[in-house]
C-alpha positions in Angstrom: -74.5 61.8 -106.1 -72.6 64.9 -107.1 -71.0 66.9 -104.3 -69.3 70.3 -104.6 -67.7 71.4 -101.3 -66.7 75.0 -100.9 -65.2 76.3 -97.7 -66.6 79.9 -97.2 -65.4 82.6 -94.9 -68.8 84.0 -95.5 -72.0 82.4 -97.0 -75.3 84.1 -97.1 -78.6 83.5 -98.9 -81.9 85.1 -99.5 -84.9 83.1 -100.8 -86.2 84.4 -104.1 -88.6 81.8 -105.7 -90.4 78.9 -103.9 -90.3 76.1 -106.5 -91.5 73.0 -104.7 -94.8 73.4 -103.0 -94.4 70.2 -100.9 -91.7 71.9 -98.9 -92.3 74.9 -96.6 -91.9 78.4 -98.0 -89.1 80.4 -96.4 -88.9 84.2 -96.6 -86.0 85.1 -94.4 -82.3 84.8 -95.4 -79.4 83.9 -93.3 -75.6 84.6 -93.1 -72.9 82.2 -91.8 -69.2 82.5 -91.3 -66.4 80.0 -91.5 -68.5 77.2 -92.9 -68.1 74.3 -95.3 -71.0 74.5 -97.9 -72.0 71.2 -99.5 -73.7 71.8 -102.8 -75.5 68.5 -103.3 -77.1 67.0 -106.3 -79.1 63.7 -105.7 -79.2 61.6 -108.8 -81.9 59.1 -109.8 -79.4 56.1 -109.3 -78.9 57.2 -105.7 -82.4 55.9 -104.9 -81.1 52.3 -105.4 -78.7 52.6 -102.4 -79.9 55.3 -100.0 -77.8 54.1 -97.0 -74.7 53.9 -99.1 -75.2 57.4 -100.5 -75.9 58.8 -97.0 -72.7 57.2 -95.7 -70.5 58.4 -98.5 -72.0 61.9 -98.3 -71.3 62.0 -94.6 -67.8 60.7 -95.0 -66.9 63.3 -97.6 -68.3 66.2 -95.7 -66.5 65.2 -92.5 -63.2 64.8 -94.4 -63.5 68.2 -96.1 -64.5 69.9 -92.8 -61.4 68.5 -91.2 -59.2 69.7 -94.1 -60.7 73.2 -93.7 -60.6 73.1 -89.9 -64.3 73.8 -89.4 -67.2 72.1 -87.7 -69.8 74.4 -89.4 -71.6 72.7 -92.2 -74.3 74.0 -94.6 -76.2 71.5 -96.8 -77.5 73.1 -100.0 -79.5 71.4 -102.7 -77.9 72.2 -106.0 -79.7 70.2 -108.6 -77.6 71.3 -111.5 -74.5 69.1 -111.4 -75.8 66.0 -113.3 -78.3 65.0 -116.0 -80.7 63.0 -113.8 -82.4 64.0 -110.6 -83.5 62.0 -107.6 -87.0 62.5 -106.3 -86.9 65.7 -104.2 -88.5 63.9 -101.2 -85.7 61.3 -101.4 -83.0 64.0 -101.5 -84.5 65.9 -98.6 -84.6 62.7 -96.5 -80.9 62.2 -97.2 -80.2 65.8 -96.1 -82.2 65.3 -92.9 -80.4 62.1 -92.0 -77.0 63.6 -92.7 -77.8 66.7 -90.8 -78.9 64.6 -87.8 -75.7 62.5 -87.9 -73.5 65.6 -88.2 -75.2 67.2 -85.2 -74.8 64.0 -83.2 -71.1 64.1 -84.0 -70.8 67.6 -82.6 -70.9 69.6 -85.8 -73.0 72.7 -86.3 -75.2 71.8 -89.3 -78.0 73.7 -91.1 -79.8 73.4 -94.4 -80.6 76.1 -96.9 -84.4 76.2 -97.7 -85.2 73.2 -99.8 -87.3 73.8 -102.9 -86.2 77.4 -103.4 -84.1 79.4 -105.7 -81.8 81.6 -103.6 -79.7 84.7 -104.1 -76.2 83.6 -102.8 -73.4 85.6 -101.5 -70.2 83.7 -100.7 -66.6 84.5 -100.0 -64.2 81.6 -100.5 -60.5 81.8 -99.8 -58.1 80.7 -102.5 -56.5 77.7 -100.7 -56.0 74.2 -101.9 -58.8 72.4 -100.0 -61.4 75.2 -100.2 -63.0 73.7 -103.3 -63.6 69.9 -103.7 -65.7 68.0 -106.2 -66.8 64.4 -105.6 -69.0 62.0 -107.6 -70.2 58.8 -106.1 
């Protein structure tokens, strides 16, 4: 899994193209403030250890949220960080499990529309922990 974490003072999206028909189409955009955005790329090898990947993803997100003093998390599928891709259904299942676990731990957590290209608008402060890359 590849994970790019960006703390954003503002993060907004608008759906443009629905690319994966097996996931619901979303038309409305959203705007969030003071949130950690997790740009996540599920790799083919991740399918060999789903629970391990889920746990590492959760651990890294919580750590970065603490470093950026936020409990607002946005999970965003960003399948452009590695050469191989996990099955989209596998990746979405990981997103759903991590979202549930974050909510159960008193975080505010949402997902951007899965299976869409999105127009993104983000503002990220230039501080040391606002941008973190992890590979596991």
